[in-house]
N, C-alpha and C positions, 0 to 999 in steps of 0.2 A: 733112102731112108739117111744110110750109112755118110752118106753125105752131108746131110744138114745137119746131120748128131755131129760132126767132124768141124761144119763151118762154125754150132754151136758153142760146141766147146774152144774156138778157136778165137769166139768173140768174149767170152764168160773168163777166159786166159790174157787179152787183150783189157776186159776192162779190169781186173783187178791189176796187172801190173800198173794202169793207169792213178787205181784208186792209190795201189802204192810208191810211186810219183807223187801224188798228190800229198799223203800223209807226211812224207819228208819233206818235201815244200814247207806243209804247215807244220815241222818240226824245229825245219834253219830259220823260220819265219820267228815263230816264238824264240827261238835262242837269240838270235840279232835282234828284238825288244828287248828282253832282260837286257843286254851286253847294253842299249842305248840308254835303258833306265840308271844303271848304275854308272854309268859316264855323262851325264845329268845329272847324278846327287854327286859324282863328285867335282865337277864344274861351279855345280852353286857352292861346294863346300869352298871352293876354291875362287869365287868367288864373293862367299860370306867372311875369308880369309882377308883381301884384297879389299874390302871393307874397314874391315878392323884397322890393316895398317896404316890405310888411309886417314882416320879418324885420329891415330895413334900421330901420325905425322904433322897433322892440321895440328894439333894441341898442343906437338913440340916447336913448332912456329910460333905457334898463339906466347908460349912461353916464354918464348927465344925474343921475340918482338917487343914482351913486356917487362924482361933484361933490361937492352937496350934501352927503351925509354927510361926505365929506373935509374940505370950506370950515366944517362944524361942526364939527369939528375941533379948526380951528383955534383 
């Protein structure tokens, strides 16, 4: 009977240890998810900045071409 009690206690200890590891893994995965979301937001901001810069450069190019055409008419 005492042997069975010791066996159950060992099973409980192992189950609690497995539960603790699972909880730690879940916390790490949640943190990894938060970091990935932050990285995605930063990359989206960087992409938006690049799009704005691209539009600015296209506009500058158009203006430069218009000025060249205007000067060649003179």
